[in-house]
DSSP file (Angstrom, degrees, kcal/mol; ACC not computed):
  #  RESIDUE AA STRUCTURE BP1 BP2  ACC     N-H-->O    O-->H-N    N-H-->O    O-->H-N    TCO  KAPPA ALPHA  PHI   PSI    X-CA   Y-CA   Z-CA
    1    1 A M              0   0    0      0, 0.0     2,-0.2     0, 0.0     5,-0.1   0.000 360.0 360.0 360.0 133.8   -7.3 -135.7  -21.9
    2    2 A N    >>  -     0   0    0      1,-0.1     3,-2.1     2,-0.0     4,-0.8  -0.476 360.0-128.7 -63.2 129.8   -6.8 -136.4  -18.2
    3    3 A T  T 34 S+     0   0    0      1,-0.3     3,-0.4     2,-0.2    -1,-0.1   0.770 107.8  60.4 -60.3 -26.8   -5.8 -140.0  -17.9
    4    4 A T  T 34 S+     0   0    0      1,-0.2    -1,-0.3     0, 0.0    -2,-0.0   0.713 104.7  51.3 -73.4 -17.7   -8.5 -140.6  -15.2
    5    5 A Q  T <4 S+     0   0    0     -3,-2.1    -1,-0.2    88,-0.1    -2,-0.2   0.613  84.1 111.1 -90.4 -14.4  -11.1 -139.7  -17.9
    6    6 A R     <  -     0   0    0     -4,-0.8     2,-0.1    -3,-0.4    88,-0.1  -0.351  57.5-147.2 -65.4 136.1   -9.8 -142.0  -20.5
    7    7 A N     >  -     0   0    0     83,-0.4     4,-2.7    82,-0.1     5,-0.2  -0.361  33.2 -91.2 -93.7-179.7  -12.1 -144.9  -21.4
    8    8 A R  H  > S+     0   0    0      1,-0.2     4,-2.3     2,-0.2     5,-0.2   0.904 126.1  47.8 -63.4 -42.3  -11.0 -148.4  -22.4
    9    9 A L  H  > S+     0   0    0     80,-0.3     4,-2.8     1,-0.2     5,-0.2   0.934 112.6  49.6 -62.9 -44.8  -11.1 -147.6  -26.2
   10   10 A N  H  > S+     0   0    0     79,-0.3     4,-2.6     1,-0.2    -2,-0.2   0.906 111.6  48.8 -61.6 -42.3   -9.1 -144.4  -25.6
   11   11 A R  H  X S+     0   0    0     -4,-2.7     4,-2.0     2,-0.2    -1,-0.2   0.923 112.2  48.3 -63.4 -44.3   -6.5 -146.2  -23.5
   12   12 A T  H  X S+     0   0    0     -4,-2.3     4,-2.3    -5,-0.2    -2,-0.2   0.942 114.5  44.9 -61.7 -49.2   -6.1 -149.0  -26.1
   13   13 A V  H  X S+     0   0    0     -4,-2.8     4,-2.7     1,-0.2    -1,-0.2   0.889 110.3  54.8 -64.6 -38.9   -5.7 -146.6  -29.0
   14   14 A S  H  < S+     0   0    0     -4,-2.6     4,-0.4    -5,-0.2    -1,-0.2   0.893 109.1  48.6 -62.0 -37.5   -3.3 -144.4  -27.0
   15   15 A T  H >< S+     0   0    0     -4,-2.0     3,-1.5     1,-0.2     4,-0.3   0.942 112.3  47.5 -63.2 -49.2   -1.1 -147.5  -26.4
   16   16 A I  H >< S+     0   0    0     -4,-2.3     3,-1.9     1,-0.3    -2,-0.2   0.875 103.8  63.1 -61.7 -37.8   -1.2 -148.5  -30.1
   17   17 A N  T 3< S+     0   0    0     -4,-2.7    -1,-0.3     1,-0.3    -2,-0.2   0.620  93.4  63.2 -63.9 -12.2   -0.4 -144.9  -31.1
   18   18 A T  T <  S+     0   0    0     -3,-1.5    -1,-0.3    -4,-0.4    -2,-0.2   0.599  86.0  96.9 -85.3 -12.3    3.0 -145.2  -29.3
   19   19 A Y  S <  S-     0   0    0     -3,-1.9     5,-0.1    -4,-0.3    -3,-0.0  -0.285  92.1 -80.3 -73.0 161.8    4.0 -147.9  -31.8
   20   20 A P    >>  -     0   0    0      0, 0.0     4,-1.7     0, 0.0     3,-1.5  -0.275  43.6-112.5 -60.3 149.5    6.2 -147.2  -34.8
   21   21 A A  H 3> S+     0   0    0      1,-0.3     4,-0.9     2,-0.2    -2,-0.1   0.817 111.5  63.6 -54.0 -37.6    4.3 -145.8  -37.8
   22   22 A W  H 34 S+     0   0    0      1,-0.2    -1,-0.3     2,-0.1    -3,-0.0   0.759 115.0  30.2 -65.3 -24.8    4.8 -148.9  -40.0
   23   23 A I  H <> S+     0   0    0     -3,-1.5     4,-2.4     2,-0.1     5,-0.3   0.645 102.1  80.2-105.2 -19.8    2.8 -151.1  -37.6
   24   24 A R  H  X S+     0   0    0     -4,-1.7     4,-2.7     1,-0.2     5,-0.3   0.922  93.6  43.9 -58.9 -52.8    0.3 -148.6  -36.1
   25   25 A V  H  X S+     0   0    0     -4,-0.9     4,-2.5     1,-0.2    21,-0.5   0.951 117.4  43.5 -62.4 -52.2   -2.2 -148.5  -39.0
   26   26 A P  H  > S+     0   0    0      0, 0.0     4,-2.1     0, 0.0    -1,-0.2   0.890 116.5  48.1 -63.3 -35.5   -2.4 -152.2  -39.6
   27   27 A L  H  X S+     0   0    0     -4,-2.4     4,-2.7     2,-0.2     5,-0.2   0.935 113.4  45.7 -69.6 -44.7   -2.5 -153.0  -35.9
   28   28 A L  H  X S+     0   0    0     -4,-2.7     4,-2.2    -5,-0.3     5,-0.3   0.918 114.8  49.0 -62.8 -42.7   -5.2 -150.4  -35.1
   29   29 A S  H  X S+     0   0    0     -4,-2.5     4,-2.1    -5,-0.3    -1,-0.2   0.892 113.3  47.1 -62.2 -40.7   -7.2 -151.6  -38.2
   30   30 A W  H  X S+     0   0    0     -4,-2.1     4,-1.9    -5,-0.2    -2,-0.2   0.928 111.9  49.3 -67.8 -46.0   -6.9 -155.2  -37.1
   31   31 A V  H  X S+     0   0    0     -4,-2.7     4,-1.3     1,-0.2    -2,-0.2   0.925 117.4  39.7 -62.5 -45.4   -7.9 -154.7  -33.5
   32   32 A I  H  X S+     0   0    0     -4,-2.2     4,-2.9    -5,-0.2     8,-0.2   0.877 112.2  56.9 -73.8 -35.8  -10.9 -152.7  -34.3
   33   33 A G  H  < S+     0   0    0     -4,-2.1     7,-0.7    -5,-0.3    -1,-0.2   0.803 108.4  47.8 -63.0 -30.6  -11.9 -154.9  -37.2
   34   34 A R  H  < S+     0   0    0     -4,-1.9    -1,-0.2     1,-0.1    -2,-0.2   0.801 114.4  46.1 -76.9 -31.6  -11.9 -157.9  -34.8
   35   35 A T  H  < S+     0   0    0     -4,-1.3    -2,-0.2     1,-0.3    -3,-0.2   0.872 122.5  34.8 -78.5 -38.8  -14.0 -156.0  -32.3
   36   36 A V  S >X S-     0   0    0     -4,-2.9     4,-1.6     1,-0.1     3,-1.1  -0.864  76.9-165.4-116.5  91.1  -16.5 -154.7  -34.9
   37   37 A P  H 3> S+     0   0    0      0, 0.0     4,-2.7     0, 0.0     5,-0.2   0.810  83.7  56.6 -53.4 -38.4  -16.8 -157.5  -37.5
   38   38 A M  H 3> S+     0   0    0      1,-0.2     4,-1.9     2,-0.2     5,-0.1   0.879 106.6  51.0 -61.8 -36.8  -18.5 -155.4  -40.2
   39   39 A V  H <>>S+     0   0    0     -3,-1.1     5,-1.8     2,-0.2     4,-0.7   0.893 111.6  47.6 -64.9 -40.7  -15.6 -152.9  -40.1
   40   40 A G  H ><5S+     0   0    0     -4,-1.6     3,-0.6    -7,-0.7    -2,-0.2   0.900 109.5  52.8 -67.8 -40.9  -13.2 -155.8  -40.5
   41   41 A T  H 3<5S+     0   0    0     -4,-2.7    -2,-0.2     1,-0.2    -1,-0.2   0.882 110.8  47.0 -60.7 -39.6  -15.2 -157.3  -43.4
   42   42 A A  H 3<5S-     0   0    0     -4,-1.9    -1,-0.2    -5,-0.2    -2,-0.2   0.638 107.0-132.2 -75.8 -14.6  -15.2 -154.0  -45.2
   43   43 A A  T <<5 -     0   0    0     -4,-0.7    16,-0.4    -3,-0.6     2,-0.2   0.902  34.0-176.4  59.7  44.6  -11.4 -153.7  -44.5
   44   44 A I      < -     0   0    0     -5,-1.8     2,-0.5    14,-0.1    14,-0.2  -0.545  17.6-137.5 -68.1 134.5  -11.6 -150.1  -43.3
   45   45 A R  E     -A   57   0A   0     12,-2.8    12,-2.1    -2,-0.2     2,-1.1  -0.854   1.3-144.3-101.9 129.9   -8.2 -148.7  -42.5
   46   46 A F  E     +A   56   0A   0     -2,-0.5   -17,-0.2   -21,-0.5    10,-0.2  -0.770  26.1 169.7 -94.1  94.6   -7.7 -146.6  -39.4
   47   47 A E  E     +     0   0A   0      8,-1.5     2,-0.3    -2,-1.1    -1,-0.2   0.845  68.4   2.7 -76.1 -36.8   -5.2 -144.0  -40.5
   48   48 A K  E     -A   55   0A   0      7,-1.7     7,-2.7   -23,-0.1     2,-0.4  -0.978  59.8-179.3-154.4 136.3   -5.4 -141.8  -37.4
   49   49 A M  E     +A   54   0A   0     -2,-0.3     2,-0.3     5,-0.2     5,-0.2  -0.899  19.9 141.3-143.4 111.9   -7.4 -142.0  -34.2
   50   50 A T        -     0   0    0      3,-2.7    40,-0.1    -2,-0.4    -2,-0.1  -0.789  64.1 -96.7-132.3 179.4   -7.3 -139.4  -31.4
   51   51 A D  S    S+     0   0    0     -2,-0.3     3,-0.1     1,-0.2   -41,-0.0   0.514 124.5  38.1 -79.4  -2.0   -9.9 -138.0  -29.1
   52   52 A T  S    S+     0   0    0      1,-0.3    69,-1.6    68,-0.1     2,-0.3   0.576 122.8  25.7-116.3 -17.8  -10.4 -135.0  -31.5
   53   53 A E  E     - B   0 120A   0     67,-0.2    -3,-2.7    34,-0.0     2,-0.4  -0.993  50.8-170.1-153.5 139.6  -10.0 -136.6  -34.9
   54   54 A V  E     -AB  49 119A   0     65,-2.1    65,-2.7    -2,-0.3     2,-0.5  -0.999   9.1-169.8-129.1 127.8  -10.5 -139.9  -36.6
   55   55 A I  E     +AB  48 118A   0     -7,-2.7    -7,-1.7    -2,-0.4    -8,-1.5  -0.979  11.2 173.9-121.7 123.2   -9.3 -140.5  -40.2
   56   56 A L  E     -AB  46 117A   0     61,-2.4    61,-2.8    -2,-0.5     2,-0.3  -0.916  12.4-159.1-125.1 152.2  -10.4 -143.7  -42.1
   57   57 A T  E     -AB  45 116A   0    -12,-2.1   -12,-2.8    -2,-0.3     2,-0.4  -0.950   3.5-163.1-129.5 154.8   -9.9 -144.9  -45.6
   58   58 A L  E     - B   0 115A   0     57,-2.3    57,-2.6    -2,-0.3   -14,-0.1  -0.963  17.7-138.4-136.5 117.3  -11.7 -147.5  -47.7
   59   59 A A        -     0   0    0    -16,-0.4     2,-1.9    -2,-0.4     5,-0.1  -0.377  24.4-113.4 -72.5 150.9  -10.2 -148.9  -50.9
   60   60 A N        +     0   0    0     -2,-0.1     2,-0.2    11,-0.1    -1,-0.1  -0.569  56.2 164.6 -83.6  75.4  -12.3 -149.4  -54.0
   61   61 A R    >   -     0   0    0     -2,-1.9     3,-2.0     1,-0.1     4,-0.4  -0.617  50.1-108.1 -96.9 156.3  -12.0 -153.2  -53.9
   62   62 A K  G >  S+     0   0    0      1,-0.3     3,-1.6    -2,-0.2    -1,-0.1   0.859 115.8  54.4 -50.3 -46.0  -14.2 -155.5  -55.9
   63   63 A R  G 3  S+     0   0    0      1,-0.3    -1,-0.3     8,-0.0    -3,-0.0   0.620 109.4  48.8 -72.9  -9.0  -16.2 -156.8  -52.9
   64   64 A M  G <  S+     0   0    0     -3,-2.0     8,-3.3    -5,-0.1    -1,-0.3   0.372  93.8 105.5-104.1   3.1  -17.1 -153.2  -51.9
   65   65 A R  B <   -G   71   0B   0     -3,-1.6     6,-0.2    -4,-0.4     2,-0.1  -0.442  57.4-141.6 -89.7 157.2  -18.3 -152.1  -55.3
   66   66 A N    >   -     0   0    0      4,-2.6     3,-1.4    -2,-0.1    -1,-0.1  -0.231  48.8 -75.8 -95.0-167.4  -21.7 -151.6  -56.8
   67   67 A H  T 3  S+     0   0    0      1,-0.3    -2,-0.0     2,-0.1     5,-0.0   0.608 130.3  50.6 -71.9 -12.3  -22.9 -152.4  -60.3
   68   68 A I  T 3  S-     0   0    0      2,-0.1    -1,-0.3     3,-0.0     3,-0.1   0.204 120.0-101.8-110.8  14.3  -21.0 -149.4  -61.8
   69   69 A G  S <  S+     0   0    0     -3,-1.4     2,-0.2     1,-0.3    -2,-0.1   0.561  83.4 117.9  83.3  10.3  -17.7 -150.1  -60.3
   70   70 A Q  S    S-     0   0    0      1,-0.1    -4,-2.6    42,-0.1    -1,-0.3  -0.612  79.5 -78.1-101.8 166.4  -17.8 -147.5  -57.5
   71   71 A I  B     -G   65   0B   0     42,-0.3    -6,-0.3    -6,-0.2    40,-0.1  -0.464  61.9-105.0 -63.0 130.9  -17.8 -148.0  -53.7
   72   72 A H     >  -     0   0    0     -8,-3.3     4,-2.1    -2,-0.2     3,-0.3  -0.173  21.1-118.6 -59.9 148.5  -21.3 -149.2  -52.8
   73   73 A A  H  > S+     0   0    0      1,-0.2     4,-2.1     2,-0.2     5,-0.2   0.871 114.9  52.9 -57.5 -40.6  -23.6 -146.6  -51.1
   74   74 A A  H  > S+     0   0    0      1,-0.2     4,-1.9     2,-0.2    -1,-0.2   0.859 108.1  50.7 -67.9 -32.9  -23.9 -148.8  -48.0
   75   75 A A  H  > S+     0   0    0     -3,-0.3     4,-2.0   -11,-0.2    -1,-0.2   0.863 107.9  53.4 -69.0 -37.0  -20.1 -149.0  -47.7
   76   76 A M  H  X S+     0   0    0     -4,-2.1     4,-1.8     2,-0.2    -2,-0.2   0.925 111.7  44.5 -63.7 -43.2  -19.8 -145.2  -48.0
   77   77 A T  H  X S+     0   0    0     -4,-2.1     4,-2.8     1,-0.2     5,-0.2   0.859 109.5  56.5 -71.5 -34.1  -22.3 -144.7  -45.1
   78   78 A L  H  X S+     0   0    0     -4,-1.9     4,-2.6     2,-0.2    -1,-0.2   0.907 106.5  51.2 -59.8 -41.6  -20.5 -147.4  -43.1
   79   79 A L  H  X S+     0   0    0     -4,-2.0     4,-2.2     2,-0.2    -2,-0.2   0.929 112.9  44.0 -61.6 -46.5  -17.3 -145.4  -43.5
   80   80 A A  H  X S+     0   0    0     -4,-1.8     4,-2.2     2,-0.2     5,-0.2   0.915 116.0  47.1 -65.4 -44.2  -18.9 -142.2  -42.2
   81   81 A E  H  X S+     0   0    0     -4,-2.8     4,-2.6     1,-0.2     5,-0.2   0.890 111.8  50.7 -68.1 -37.2  -20.7 -143.9  -39.4
   82   82 A T  H  X S+     0   0    0     -4,-2.6     4,-2.5    -5,-0.2     5,-0.2   0.917 110.5  49.0 -66.3 -43.0  -17.6 -145.8  -38.3
   83   83 A A  H  X S+     0   0    0     -4,-2.2     4,-1.5    -5,-0.2    -2,-0.2   0.932 117.0  40.6 -63.1 -45.0  -15.5 -142.6  -38.2
   84   84 A T  H  X S+     0   0    0     -4,-2.2     4,-2.5     2,-0.2    -2,-0.2   0.887 115.6  51.2 -71.9 -37.5  -18.0 -140.6  -36.2
   85   85 A G  H  X S+     0   0    0     -4,-2.6     4,-2.8    -5,-0.2    -2,-0.2   0.888 109.4  49.7 -68.1 -38.6  -18.8 -143.6  -33.9
   86   86 A M  H  X S+     0   0    0     -4,-2.5     4,-1.6     2,-0.2    -1,-0.2   0.878 111.0  50.4 -66.3 -36.6  -15.2 -144.2  -33.1
   87   87 A L  H  X S+     0   0    0     -4,-1.5     4,-0.7    -5,-0.2    -2,-0.2   0.928 112.0  46.2 -67.5 -43.8  -14.7 -140.6  -32.3
   88   88 A A  H >X S+     0   0    0     -4,-2.5     4,-1.9     1,-0.2     3,-1.3   0.929 111.2  54.3 -61.7 -42.8  -17.7 -140.6  -30.0
   89   89 A G  H 3< S+     0   0    0     -4,-2.8   -79,-0.3     1,-0.3   -80,-0.3   0.792 101.6  58.4 -61.4 -29.6  -16.4 -143.9  -28.5
   90   90 A M  H 3< S+     0   0    0     -4,-1.6   -83,-0.4     1,-0.2    -1,-0.3   0.714 116.6  33.7 -70.8 -19.1  -13.0 -142.2  -27.8
   91   91 A N  H << S+     0   0    0     -3,-1.3    -2,-0.2    -4,-0.7    -1,-0.2   0.634  93.3  91.6-114.9 -18.1  -14.7 -139.6  -25.6
   92   92 A I  S  < S-     0   0    0     -4,-1.9    38,-0.1    -5,-0.1     4,-0.1  -0.700  79.8-115.9 -84.6 125.8  -17.7 -141.2  -23.9
   93   93 A P    >   -     0   0    0      0, 0.0     3,-2.0     0, 0.0   -86,-0.1  -0.100  24.3-107.4 -60.6 159.1  -16.8 -142.7  -20.5
   94   94 A D  T 3  S+     0   0    0      1,-0.3    -2,-0.1   -88,-0.1   -87,-0.0   0.713 115.5  63.9 -61.4 -23.2  -17.0 -146.4  -19.9
   95   95 A D  T 3  S+     0   0    0     67,-0.1    68,-2.6     2,-0.0     2,-0.3   0.455 100.9  62.6 -83.8   2.7  -20.1 -146.1  -17.7
   96   96 A K  E <  S-C  162   0A   0     -3,-2.0    66,-0.2    66,-0.3    38,-0.1  -0.866  74.3-136.9-122.9 159.8  -22.1 -144.8  -20.7
   97   97 A V  E     -C  161   0A   0     64,-2.8    64,-1.3    -2,-0.3     2,-0.3  -0.965  15.0-137.1-116.8 129.4  -23.0 -146.4  -24.0
   98   98 A P  E     -C  160   0A   0      0, 0.0     2,-0.4     0, 0.0    62,-0.2  -0.637  24.7-178.3 -83.4 143.6  -22.8 -144.5  -27.4
   99   99 A L  E     -C  159   0A   0     60,-2.7    60,-3.1    -2,-0.3     2,-0.5  -0.998  30.3-124.1-141.6 133.7  -25.7 -145.0  -29.8
  100  100 A I  E     +C  158   0A   0     -2,-0.4    58,-0.2    58,-0.2     3,-0.1  -0.683  31.1 177.4 -73.8 126.9  -26.2 -143.6  -33.3
  101  101 A K  E     -     0   0A   0     56,-2.9     2,-0.3    -2,-0.5    57,-0.2   0.789  60.9  -3.6-101.3 -36.9  -29.6 -141.8  -33.0
  102  102 A L  E     +C  157   0A   0     55,-1.4    55,-3.3     2,-0.0    -1,-0.4  -0.976  56.2 179.8-156.0 138.3  -29.9 -140.3  -36.5
  103  103 A F  E     -C  156   0A   0     -2,-0.3     2,-0.4    53,-0.2    53,-0.2  -0.978   4.6-170.5-142.7 139.1  -27.9 -140.2  -39.7
  104  104 A T  E     -C  155   0A   0     51,-2.0    51,-2.1    -2,-0.4     2,-0.4  -0.954   5.4-168.8-121.6 146.0  -28.8 -138.6  -42.9
  105  105 A V  E     -C  154   0A   0     -2,-0.4     2,-0.5    49,-0.2    49,-0.2  -0.996   8.4-169.6-136.8 128.5  -26.8 -139.0  -46.1
  106  106 A R  E     -C  153   0A   0     47,-2.4    47,-2.7    -2,-0.4     2,-0.8  -0.983  23.2-135.6-116.3 128.2  -27.0 -137.1  -49.4
  107  107 A F  E     -C  152   0A   0     -2,-0.5    45,-0.2    45,-0.2     3,-0.1  -0.739  22.0-175.5 -87.0 113.9  -25.0 -138.5  -52.3
  108  108 A A        -     0   0    0     43,-2.1     2,-0.3    -2,-0.8    44,-0.2   0.842  55.8 -29.6 -82.2 -36.5  -23.3 -135.6  -53.9
  109  109 A R  S    S-     0   0    0     42,-1.3    -1,-0.2     0, 0.0     2,-0.0  -0.985  76.5 -64.7-170.3 169.4  -21.7 -137.2  -56.9
  110  110 A R        -     0   0    0     -2,-0.3     2,-0.2    -3,-0.1    -2,-0.0  -0.307  55.6-119.7 -63.9 151.6  -20.1 -140.3  -58.3
  111  111 A T        -     0   0    0    -40,-0.1     2,-0.4    33,-0.0    -1,-0.1  -0.553  14.3-152.6 -94.7 159.5  -17.0 -141.5  -56.6
  112  112 A R        -     0   0    0      2,-0.2    34,-2.1    -2,-0.2    35,-0.3  -0.945  58.5 -46.6-131.3 111.0  -13.5 -142.0  -58.1
  113  113 A G  S    S+     0   0    0     -2,-0.4   -42,-0.3    32,-0.2   -52,-0.1  -0.336 104.9   5.9  74.2-148.0  -11.3 -144.5  -56.4
  114  114 A A        -     0   0    0    -54,-0.1    32,-0.5    31,-0.1     2,-0.3  -0.221  67.7-131.7 -72.7 160.4  -10.8 -144.9  -52.6
  115  115 A L  E     -B   58   0A   0    -57,-2.6   -57,-2.3    30,-0.2     2,-0.4  -0.826  12.3-160.7-114.3 155.1  -12.7 -142.9  -50.0
  116  116 A K  E     -BD  57 144A   0     28,-2.5    28,-2.5    -2,-0.3     2,-0.5  -0.999   3.1-163.4-134.7 130.5  -11.4 -141.0  -46.9
  117  117 A A  E     -BD  56 143A   0    -61,-2.8   -61,-2.4    -2,-0.4     2,-0.5  -0.958   2.9-171.2-115.3 132.1  -13.5 -140.0  -43.9
  118  118 A V  E     -BD  55 142A   0     24,-2.2    24,-1.7    -2,-0.5     2,-0.4  -0.955   6.1-173.0-125.3 111.8  -12.4 -137.4  -41.5
  119  119 A A  E     -BD  54 141A   0    -65,-2.7   -65,-2.1    -2,-0.5     2,-0.3  -0.838   6.8-175.7-104.7 141.3  -14.5 -137.0  -38.3
  120  120 A T  E     -BD  53 140A   0     20,-1.8    20,-0.9    -2,-0.4     2,-0.3  -0.968  13.6-159.2-138.8 152.8  -13.9 -134.2  -35.8
  121  121 A L        -     0   0    0    -69,-1.6     2,-0.2    -2,-0.3    18,-0.1  -0.959  18.0-130.3-125.5 146.9  -15.1 -133.0  -32.5
  122  122 A T     >  -     0   0    0     -2,-0.3     4,-2.2     1,-0.1     5,-0.1  -0.509  30.0-111.3 -85.5 163.7  -14.9 -129.6  -30.8
  123  123 A S  H  > S+     0   0    0      1,-0.2     4,-2.3     2,-0.2     5,-0.2   0.850 120.0  55.6 -64.5 -33.1  -13.6 -129.2  -27.2
  124  124 A D  H  > S+     0   0    0      2,-0.2     4,-2.2     1,-0.2    -1,-0.2   0.898 107.4  48.5 -66.1 -38.2  -17.2 -128.2  -26.2
  125  125 A Q  H  > S+     0   0    0      2,-0.2     4,-2.5     1,-0.2     5,-0.2   0.917 110.8  51.1 -66.7 -41.5  -18.5 -131.5  -27.6
  126  126 A Q  H  X S+     0   0    0     -4,-2.2     4,-2.3     1,-0.2    -2,-0.2   0.941 110.6  48.4 -60.0 -46.4  -15.8 -133.5  -25.9
  127  127 A E  H  X S+     0   0    0     -4,-2.3     4,-1.8     1,-0.2    -1,-0.2   0.899 110.3  51.9 -60.1 -42.9  -16.7 -131.8  -22.5
  128  128 A L  H  X S+     0   0    0     -4,-2.2     4,-1.5     1,-0.2    -1,-0.2   0.929 111.4  46.8 -61.3 -45.9  -20.4 -132.5  -23.0
  129  129 A M  H  < S+     0   0    0     -4,-2.5    -2,-0.2     1,-0.2    -1,-0.2   0.892 116.8  43.7 -63.1 -39.3  -19.8 -136.2  -23.7
  130  130 A R  H  < S+     0   0    0     -4,-2.3    -1,-0.2    -5,-0.2    -2,-0.2   0.742 119.6  39.3 -79.6 -23.8  -17.4 -136.6  -20.8
  131  131 A S  H  < S+     0   0    0     -4,-1.8     2,-0.4    -5,-0.2    -2,-0.2   0.575 100.8  70.4-110.0 -10.4  -19.5 -134.6  -18.2
  132  132 A T     <  -     0   0    0     -4,-1.5     3,-0.1    -5,-0.2    -1,-0.0  -0.883  63.5-144.9-114.0 143.6  -23.1 -135.5  -18.8
  133  133 A D  S    S+     0   0    0     -2,-0.4     2,-0.3     1,-0.2    29,-0.2   0.789  89.6  17.4 -72.5 -27.7  -24.9 -138.8  -18.1
  134  134 A K  S    S+     0   0    0     27,-0.2     2,-0.3   -38,-0.1    -1,-0.2  -0.996  81.4 112.4-146.8 136.7  -27.1 -138.5  -21.1
  135  135 A G  E     -E  160   0A   0     25,-1.9    25,-2.1    -2,-0.3     2,-0.3  -0.981  39.2-127.5-177.6-172.7  -27.0 -136.3  -24.2
  136  136 A E  E     +E  159   0A   0     -2,-0.3     2,-0.3    23,-0.2    23,-0.2  -0.988  17.4 175.3-156.1 154.2  -26.5 -136.1  -27.9
  137  137 A T  E     -E  158   0A   0     21,-2.5    21,-2.8    -2,-0.3     2,-0.6  -0.979  34.9-111.5-157.9 149.2  -24.4 -134.2  -30.4
  138  138 A V  E     -E  157   0A   0     -2,-0.3     2,-0.6    19,-0.2    19,-0.2  -0.760  30.8-148.1 -83.9 124.1  -23.8 -134.1  -34.2
  139  139 A V  E     -E  156   0A   0     17,-2.7    17,-0.6    -2,-0.6   -18,-0.1  -0.852  17.9-127.4 -96.3 120.7  -20.3 -135.4  -35.0
  140  140 A A  E     +D  120   0A   0    -20,-0.9   -20,-1.8    -2,-0.6     2,-0.3  -0.380  33.1 173.6 -69.2 141.7  -18.9 -133.7  -38.1
  141  141 A V  E     -D  119   0A   0     13,-0.3    13,-0.5   -22,-0.2     2,-0.4  -0.988  18.1-162.5-150.2 141.5  -17.6 -135.9  -40.9
  142  142 A R  E     -D  118   0A   0    -24,-1.7   -24,-2.2    -2,-0.3     2,-0.5  -0.992   8.1-165.1-126.3 123.8  -16.3 -135.2  -44.3
  143  143 A V  E     +DF 117 152A   0      9,-0.7     8,-2.1    -2,-0.4     9,-0.9  -0.949  16.7 168.4-114.4 122.1  -16.1 -138.0  -46.9
  144  144 A T  E     -DF 116 150A   0    -28,-2.5   -28,-2.5    -2,-0.5     6,-0.2  -0.797  22.6-139.2-125.8 164.6  -14.0 -137.5  -50.0
  145  145 A D    >   -     0   0    0      4,-1.5     3,-2.2    -2,-0.3   -30,-0.2  -0.384  51.6 -70.1-110.1-164.2  -12.6 -139.6  -52.8
  146  146 A E  T 3  S+     0   0    0    -34,-2.1   -33,-0.1   -32,-0.5   -31,-0.1   0.627 130.6  61.1 -68.7 -10.6   -9.3 -139.5  -54.6
  147  147 A T  T 3  S-     0   0    0    -35,-0.3    -1,-0.3     2,-0.2     3,-0.1   0.480 111.9-120.6 -87.6  -3.4  -10.1 -136.2  -56.2
  148  148 A Q  S <  S+     0   0    0     -3,-2.2     2,-0.3     1,-0.3    -2,-0.1   0.519  72.2 130.5  73.9   9.0  -10.4 -134.6  -52.7
  149  149 A E        -     0   0    0      1,-0.1    -4,-1.5     2,-0.0    -1,-0.3  -0.703  67.9-104.4 -94.2 146.4  -14.0 -133.7  -53.4
  150  150 A E  E     - F   0 144A   0     -2,-0.3    -6,-0.3    -6,-0.2     3,-0.1  -0.501  34.4-179.2 -69.0 127.7  -16.8 -134.5  -51.1
  151  151 A V  E     +     0   0A   0     -8,-2.1   -43,-2.1     1,-0.3   -42,-1.3   0.724  68.7  25.5-103.5 -28.2  -18.9 -137.5  -52.3
  152  152 A I  E     -CF 107 143A   0     -9,-0.9    -9,-0.7   -45,-0.2     2,-0.5  -0.989  66.0-146.8-133.7 147.9  -21.5 -137.7  -49.6
  153  153 A V  E     -C  106   0A   0    -47,-2.7   -47,-2.4    -2,-0.3     2,-0.3  -0.969  29.7-174.8-114.2 121.4  -22.8 -135.1  -47.2
  154  154 A C  E     -C  105   0A   0     -2,-0.5     2,-0.4   -13,-0.5   -13,-0.3  -0.822  28.6-163.1-122.3 151.4  -23.7 -136.5  -43.8
  155  155 A E  E     -C  104   0A   0    -51,-2.1   -51,-2.0    -2,-0.3     2,-0.6  -0.963  16.9-172.2-128.6 118.4  -25.2 -135.6  -40.5
  156  156 A M  E     -CE 103 139A   0    -17,-0.6   -17,-2.7    -2,-0.4     2,-0.7  -0.923   4.8-164.9-115.5 109.2  -24.4 -138.1  -37.8
  157  157 A L  E     -CE 102 138A   0    -55,-3.3   -56,-2.9    -2,-0.6   -55,-1.4  -0.847   9.6-168.5 -97.9 115.3  -26.2 -137.6  -34.5
  158  158 A W  E     -CE 100 137A   0    -21,-2.8   -21,-2.5    -2,-0.7     2,-0.3  -0.844   3.5-172.5-104.3 137.2  -24.6 -139.5  -31.7
  159  159 A A  E     -CE  99 136A   0    -60,-3.1   -60,-2.7    -2,-0.4     2,-0.3  -0.815   3.7-163.1-121.5 164.4  -26.3 -140.0  -28.3
  160  160 A W  E     +CE  98 135A   0    -25,-2.1   -25,-1.9    -2,-0.3     2,-0.3  -0.990   9.4 172.7-146.5 151.9  -25.1 -141.5  -25.0
  161  161 A T  E     -C   97   0A   0    -64,-1.3   -64,-2.8    -2,-0.3   -27,-0.2  -0.971  43.7 -77.5-152.0 160.1  -26.8 -142.7  -21.9
  162  162 A L  E     -C   96   0A   0     -2,-0.3   -66,-0.3   -66,-0.2     2,-0.1  -0.323  53.6-108.1 -59.7 141.5  -25.7 -144.6  -18.7
  163  163 A K        -     0   0    0    -68,-2.6     2,-0.2     1,-0.1    -1,-0.1  -0.408  34.7-110.2 -66.9 147.4  -25.2 -148.3  -19.1
  164  164 A R              0   0    0      1,-0.1    -1,-0.1    -2,-0.1    -3,-0.0  -0.576 360.0 360.0 -76.8 142.1  -27.9 -150.4  -17.6
  165  165 A S              0   0    0     -2,-0.2    -1,-0.1    -3,-0.0    -2,-0.0   0.483 360.0 360.0 -86.0 360.0  -26.7 -152.4  -14.5
């Protein structure tokens, strides 16, 4: 990405990504968790964040569980929405605001243990986000559990528009 196109989030994450591996994940998770309180409350871990891919994990901790000991449905969707939203946020210029326009979730099966979300963008999607004042695109995300099987199937439609002055 051209440095003149980098937005505030992208610049912050790029700086954190230069830190040693042992501090990078906890620091990135803390910074974003403080900025987006719900993400901090859920203790989502930011394993990797670039302008093409975001990888997040969510431990199966007691406060995130449902009545059968699995990660709650709302926490699963939070993980998918956060991964796709952060990826959109890494690419949408500062003069625009990203907004989730639509998301659908189908619960494929019961979960086992922790969850992992991997969101990705194509170069065409990145160019669209960076070069148009208003638009929308589906940001791909795959959410798996400790068996590496997909537990929810999602469609996350992100939109952007110019910020109001």
